[in-house]
TORKOL-4160 file (C-alpha; in steps of 0.2 Angstrom, whole numbers, padded with zeros to 4 digits, m for minus):
235
<pt num="1" X="m0100" Y="m0049" Z="0071"/>
<pt num="2" X="m0090" Y="m0048" Z="0054"/>
<pt num="3" X="m0076" Y="m0058" Z="0049"/>
<pt num="4" X="m0068" Y="m0064" Z="0034"/>
<pt num="5" X="m0057" Y="m0079" Z="0026"/>
<pt num="6" X="m0048" Y="m0082" Z="0011"/>
<pt num="7" X="m0049" Y="m0099" Z="0003"/>
<pt num="8" X="m0038" Y="m0110" Z="m0008"/>
<pt num="9" X="m0046" Y="m0101" Z="m0023"/>
<pt num="10" X="m0039" Y="m0083" Z="m0017"/>
<pt num="11" X="m0059" Y="m0077" Z="m0014"/>
<pt num="12" X="m0061" Y="m0069" Z="0002"/>
<pt num="13" X="m0078" Y="m0073" Z="0010"/>
<pt num="14" X="m0085" Y="m0060" Z="0022"/>
<pt num="15" X="m0097" Y="m0067" Z="0034"/>
<pt num="16" X="m0110" Y="m0056" Z="0041"/>
<pt num="17" X="m0117" Y="m0065" Z="0058"/>
<pt num="18" X="m0123" Y="m0056" Z="0073"/>
<pt num="19" X="m0121" Y="m0068" Z="0086"/>
<pt num="20" X="m0133" Y="m0064" Z="0099"/>
<pt num="21" X="m0148" Y="m0058" Z="0088"/>
<pt num="22" X="m0159" Y="m0068" Z="0075"/>
<pt num="23" X="m0157" Y="m0053" Z="0062"/>
<pt num="24" X="m0141" Y="m0046" Z="0055"/>
<pt num="25" X="m0142" Y="m0028" Z="0058"/>
<pt num="26" X="m0128" Y="m0015" Z="0056"/>
<pt num="27" X="m0123" Y="m0007" Z="0070"/>
<pt num="28" X="m0110" Y="0008" Z="0071"/>
<pt num="29" X="m0098" Y="m0005" Z="0077"/>
<pt num="30" X="m0101" Y="m0017" Z="0064"/>
<pt num="31" X="m0100" Y="m0005" Z="0050"/>
<pt num="32" X="m0082" Y="0001" Z="0059"/>
<pt num="33" X="m0078" Y="m0019" Z="0056"/>
<pt num="34" X="m0082" Y="m0018" Z="0041"/>
<pt num="35" X="m0072" Y="m0004" Z="0036"/>
<pt num="36" X="m0057" Y="m0013" Z="0044"/>
<pt num="37" X="m0058" Y="m0029" Z="0035"/>
<pt num="38" X="m0061" Y="m0019" Z="0017"/>
<pt num="39" X="m0044" Y="m0009" Z="0021"/>
<pt num="40" X="m0035" Y="m0025" Z="0025"/>
<pt num="41" X="m0042" Y="m0035" Z="0009"/>
<pt num="42" X="m0037" Y="m0019" Z="m0001"/>
<pt num="43" X="m0020" Y="m0020" Z="0005"/>
<pt num="44" X="m0017" Y="m0039" Z="0004"/>
<pt num="45" X="m0004" Y="m0045" Z="m0007"/>
<pt num="46" X="0001" Y="m0063" Z="m0003"/>
<pt num="47" X="m0012" Y="m0069" Z="m0007"/>
<pt num="48" X="m0020" Y="m0056" Z="m0017"/>
<pt num="49" X="m0038" Y="m0060" Z="m0017"/>
<pt num="50" X="m0046" Y="m0062" Z="m0034"/>
<pt num="51" X="m0063" Y="m0056" Z="m0027"/>
<pt num="52" X="m0073" Y="m0056" Z="m0011"/>
<pt num="53" X="m0090" Y="m0063" Z="m0007"/>
<pt num="54" X="m0101" Y="m0055" Z="0006"/>
<pt num="55" X="m0113" Y="m0068" Z="0014"/>
<pt num="56" X="m0124" Y="m0071" Z="0028"/>
<pt num="57" X="m0121" Y="m0083" Z="0042"/>
<pt num="58" X="m0141" Y="m0083" Z="0046"/>
<pt num="59" X="m0152" Y="m0096" Z="0038"/>
<pt num="60" X="m0165" Y="m0083" Z="0033"/>
<pt num="61" X="m0159" Y="m0066" Z="0032"/>
<pt num="62" X="m0144" Y="m0056" Z="0024"/>
<pt num="63" X="m0144" Y="m0040" Z="0034"/>
<pt num="64" X="m0161" Y="m0032" Z="0037"/>
<pt num="65" X="m0154" Y="m0013" Z="0040"/>
<pt num="66" X="m0145" Y="m0001" Z="0049"/>
<pt num="67" X="m0147" Y="m0002" Z="0069"/>
<pt num="68" X="m0160" Y="0013" Z="0072"/>
<pt num="69" X="m0155" Y="0014" Z="0091"/>
<pt num="70" X="m0137" Y="0021" Z="0085"/>
<pt num="71" X="m0147" Y="0035" Z="0079"/>
<pt num="72" X="m0155" Y="0040" Z="0094"/>
<pt num="73" X="m0138" Y="0045" Z="0101"/>
<pt num="74" X="m0135" Y="0060" Z="0089"/>
<pt num="75" X="m0136" Y="0077" Z="0098"/>
<pt num="76" X="m0136" Y="0087" Z="0081"/>
<pt num="77" X="m0141" Y="0086" Z="0063"/>
<pt num="78" X="m0122" Y="0088" Z="0060"/>
<pt num="79" X="m0119" Y="0072" Z="0069"/>
<pt num="80" X="m0132" Y="0062" Z="0059"/>
<pt num="81" X="m0124" Y="0071" Z="0043"/>
<pt num="82" X="m0107" Y="0065" Z="0047"/>
<pt num="83" X="m0112" Y="0046" Z="0051"/>
<pt num="84" X="m0122" Y="0046" Z="0034"/>
<pt num="85" X="m0105" Y="0053" Z="0026"/>
<pt num="86" X="m0096" Y="0040" Z="0034"/>
<pt num="87" X="m0106" Y="0027" Z="0029"/>
<pt num="88" X="m0105" Y="0032" Z="0010"/>
<pt num="89" X="m0087" Y="0032" Z="0012"/>
<pt num="90" X="m0087" Y="0014" Z="0017"/>
<pt num="91" X="m0099" Y="0007" Z="0005"/>
<pt num="92" X="m0089" Y="0017" Z="m0007"/>
<pt num="93" X="m0073" Y="0006" Z="m0002"/>
<pt num="94" X="m0083" Y="m0009" Z="m0008"/>
<pt num="95" X="m0086" Y="m0002" Z="m0025"/>
<pt num="96" X="m0068" Y="0003" Z="m0027"/>
<pt num="97" X="m0060" Y="m0013" Z="m0022"/>
<pt num="98" X="m0047" Y="m0019" Z="m0035"/>
<pt num="99" X="m0057" Y="m0035" Z="m0039"/>
<pt num="100" X="m0075" Y="m0040" Z="m0041"/>
<pt num="101" X="m0086" Y="m0041" Z="m0026"/>
<pt num="102" X="m0102" Y="m0052" Z="m0025"/>
<pt num="103" X="m0117" Y="m0051" Z="m0013"/>
<pt num="104" X="m0123" Y="m0067" Z="m0009"/>
<pt num="105" X="m0141" Y="m0065" Z="m0002"/>
<pt num="106" X="m0151" Y="m0079" Z="0006"/>
<pt num="107" X="m0167" Y="m0071" Z="0014"/>
<pt num="108" X="m0171" Y="m0053" Z="0020"/>
<pt num="109" X="m0160" Y="m0039" Z="0013"/>
<pt num="110" X="m0167" Y="m0022" Z="0017"/>
<pt num="111" X="m0160" Y="m0004" Z="0019"/>
<pt num="112" X="m0141" Y="m0004" Z="0023"/>
<pt num="113" X="m0141" Y="m0023" Z="0019"/>
<pt num="114" X="m0148" Y="m0019" Z="0001"/>
<pt num="115" X="m0136" Y="m0004" Z="0000"/>
<pt num="116" X="m0121" Y="m0014" Z="0003"/>
<pt num="117" X="m0127" Y="m0026" Z="m0011"/>
<pt num="118" X="m0128" Y="m0012" Z="m0022"/>
<pt num="119" X="m0110" Y="m0007" Z="m0019"/>
<pt num="120" X="m0105" Y="m0024" Z="m0025"/>
<pt num="121" X="m0100" Y="m0028" Z="m0043"/>
<pt num="122" X="m0113" Y="m0042" Z="m0044"/>
<pt num="123" X="m0128" Y="m0050" Z="m0033"/>
<pt num="124" X="m0134" Y="m0068" Z="m0031"/>
<pt num="125" X="m0151" Y="m0071" Z="m0022"/>
<pt num="126" X="m0159" Y="m0087" Z="m0017"/>
<pt num="127" X="m0176" Y="m0094" Z="m0020"/>
<pt num="128" X="m0179" Y="m0095" Z="m0001"/>
<pt num="129" X="m0197" Y="m0090" Z="0005"/>
<pt num="130" X="m0189" Y="m0076" Z="0014"/>
<pt num="131" X="m0179" Y="m0068" Z="0002"/>
<pt num="132" X="m0184" Y="m0051" Z="m0001"/>
<pt num="133" X="m0175" Y="m0036" Z="m0006"/>
<pt num="134" X="m0181" Y="m0016" Z="m0003"/>
<pt num="135" X="m0177" Y="0000" Z="0003"/>
<pt num="136" X="m0190" Y="0004" Z="0017"/>
<pt num="137" X="m0183" Y="0020" Z="0023"/>
<pt num="138" X="m0197" Y="0031" Z="0013"/>
<pt num="139" X="m0208" Y="0025" Z="0028"/>
<pt num="140" X="m0197" Y="0035" Z="0040"/>
<pt num="141" X="m0198" Y="0051" Z="0028"/>
<pt num="142" X="m0179" Y="0046" Z="0021"/>
<pt num="143" X="m0170" Y="0039" Z="0006"/>
<pt num="144" X="m0157" Y="0026" Z="0005"/>
<pt num="145" X="m0143" Y="0038" Z="0012"/>
<pt num="146" X="m0126" Y="0027" Z="0011"/>
<pt num="147" X="m0127" Y="0027" Z="m0009"/>
<pt num="148" X="m0142" Y="0016" Z="m0013"/>
<pt num="149" X="m0151" Y="0031" Z="m0020"/>
<pt num="150" X="m0137" Y="0034" Z="m0034"/>
<pt num="151" X="m0134" Y="0016" Z="m0037"/>
<pt num="152" X="m0150" Y="0008" Z="m0039"/>
<pt num="153" X="m0155" Y="0019" Z="m0054"/>
<pt num="154" X="m0139" Y="0015" Z="m0062"/>
<pt num="155" X="m0143" Y="m0002" Z="m0060"/>
<pt num="156" X="m0161" Y="m0006" Z="m0064"/>
<pt num="157" X="m0167" Y="0011" Z="m0071"/>
<pt num="158" X="m0175" Y="0026" Z="m0064"/>
<pt num="159" X="m0193" Y="0020" Z="m0065"/>
<pt num="160" X="m0190" Y="0004" Z="m0056"/>
<pt num="161" X="m0178" Y="0012" Z="m0045"/>
<pt num="162" X="m0190" Y="0027" Z="m0040"/>
<pt num="163" X="m0204" Y="0013" Z="m0038"/>
<pt num="164" X="m0195" Y="0005" Z="m0025"/>
<pt num="165" X="m0187" Y="0021" Z="m0016"/>
<pt num="166" X="m0203" Y="0030" Z="m0016"/>
<pt num="167" X="m0216" Y="0016" Z="m0010"/>
<pt num="168" X="m0205" Y="0005" Z="0000"/>
<pt num="169" X="m0211" Y="m0010" Z="m0008"/>
<pt num="170" X="m0202" Y="m0027" Z="m0006"/>
<pt num="171" X="m0195" Y="m0035" Z="m0022"/>
<pt num="172" X="m0196" Y="m0055" Z="m0023"/>
<pt num="173" X="m0182" Y="m0065" Z="m0031"/>
<pt num="174" X="m0190" Y="m0067" Z="m0050"/>
<pt num="175" X="m0195" Y="m0048" Z="m0051"/>
<pt num="176" X="m0177" Y="m0043" Z="m0043"/>
<pt num="177" X="m0169" Y="m0055" Z="m0057"/>
<pt num="178" X="m0180" Y="m0047" Z="m0071"/>
<pt num="179" X="m0178" Y="m0029" Z="m0066"/>
<pt num="180" X="m0159" Y="m0032" Z="m0066"/>
<pt num="181" X="m0157" Y="m0031" Z="m0047"/>
<pt num="182" X="m0151" Y="m0049" Z="m0047"/>
<pt num="183" X="m0140" Y="m0056" Z="m0059"/>
<pt num="184" X="m0145" Y="m0075" Z="m0054"/>
<pt num="185" X="m0157" Y="m0084" Z="m0043"/>
<pt num="186" X="m0150" Y="m0101" Z="m0035"/>
<pt num="187" X="m0157" Y="m0113" Z="m0021"/>
<pt num="188" X="m0150" Y="m0108" Z="m0004"/>
<pt num="189" X="m0138" Y="m0124" Z="m0003"/>
<pt num="190" X="m0128" Y="m0120" Z="m0018"/>
<pt num="191" X="m0127" Y="m0100" Z="m0014"/>
<pt num="192" X="m0110" Y="m0099" Z="m0009"/>
<pt num="193" X="m0104" Y="m0111" Z="m0024"/>
<pt num="194" X="m0114" Y="m0099" Z="m0036"/>
<pt num="195" X="m0105" Y="m0085" Z="m0029"/>
<pt num="196" X="m0088" Y="m0091" Z="m0031"/>
<pt num="197" X="m0091" Y="m0096" Z="m0048"/>
<pt num="198" X="m0097" Y="m0078" Z="m0053"/>
<pt num="199" X="m0082" Y="m0070" Z="m0045"/>
<pt num="200" X="m0070" Y="m0081" Z="m0054"/>
<pt num="201" X="m0080" Y="m0076" Z="m0070"/>
<pt num="202" X="m0079" Y="m0058" Z="m0067"/>
<pt num="203" X="m0062" Y="m0059" Z="m0062"/>
<pt num="204" X="m0057" Y="m0069" Z="m0079"/>
<pt num="205" X="m0065" Y="m0054" Z="m0087"/>
<pt num="206" X="m0057" Y="m0041" Z="m0079"/>
<pt num="207" X="m0061" Y="m0027" Z="m0069"/>
<pt num="208" X="m0077" Y="m0021" Z="m0075"/>
<pt num="209" X="m0076" Y="m0004" Z="m0083"/>
<pt num="210" X="m0086" Y="0011" Z="m0077"/>
<pt num="211" X="m0101" Y="0014" Z="m0089"/>
<pt num="212" X="m0107" Y="0029" Z="m0096"/>
<pt num="213" X="m0121" Y="0037" Z="m0084"/>
<pt num="214" X="m0137" Y="0039" Z="m0092"/>
<pt num="215" X="m0144" Y="0057" Z="m0093"/>
<pt num="216" X="m0158" Y="0054" Z="m0080"/>
<pt num="217" X="m0147" Y="0046" Z="m0067"/>
<pt num="218" X="m0136" Y="0060" Z="m0068"/>
<pt num="219" X="m0150" Y="0072" Z="m0065"/>
<pt num="220" X="m0156" Y="0061" Z="m0051"/>
<pt num="221" X="m0139" Y="0064" Z="m0043"/>
<pt num="222" X="m0138" Y="0082" Z="m0047"/>
<pt num="223" X="m0154" Y="0094" Z="m0049"/>
<pt num="224" X="m0169" Y="0081" Z="m0047"/>
<pt num="225" X="m0162" Y="0074" Z="m0031"/>
<pt num="226" X="m0171" Y="0087" Z="m0020"/>
<pt num="227" X="m0186" Y="0083" Z="m0028"/>
<pt num="228" X="m0185" Y="0064" Z="m0024"/>
<pt num="229" X="m0182" Y="0068" Z="m0006"/>
<pt num="230" X="m0197" Y="0080" Z="m0005"/>
<pt num="231" X="m0208" Y="0067" Z="m0012"/>
<pt num="232" X="m0200" Y="0054" Z="0001"/>
<pt num="233" X="m0205" Y="0066" Z="0015"/>
<pt num="234" X="m0223" Y="0066" Z="0009"/>
<pt num="235" X="m0224" Y="0047" Z="0010"/>
């Protein structure tokens, strides 16, 4: 379902494409494949990647979320928590890669798909009619559980992040660009080329330095976090 190749420009392209389904859904098996690829990319020396692009092999969806059916096999809350922590660790590996990462998004990008994109250094989206971004977990009484509830406020600010997380509203391309969720909007036909240019631009600027986190974001990660979860359960 997840494969990668490295071109002559030393950019790794990770393609997500569920061969037997119309939609890309992240199953536990797919997430395990992703971790293996991330570990391989982080250790490569010859050639050492200058960056990585995450893209879909589908015509109208990036990743629409995680596979809910996998959660039905849990026998305890502890198992669910362990799986959640595992997902956090894997998406954290994207954020910690020693080179820039860009999510090239065409079509629907929801839930775990958006959380993967939020783990990247940059995000380019298309003006395809089906391109939407959102965190619909609140409709199940949950919040984004693999890092999205922390990364989104850092990217778009607390107000816009809470609006997305507590309502489950989808965000369309031009609003995504306006609030800072997307760096660039392009047509589907030039998405990969645009993503390559952005990777090279980021690589040329050097590794992005960690920014000081605003006070409200630190509070959201800390004492305010339980309040946000309680609000999500009321939705």
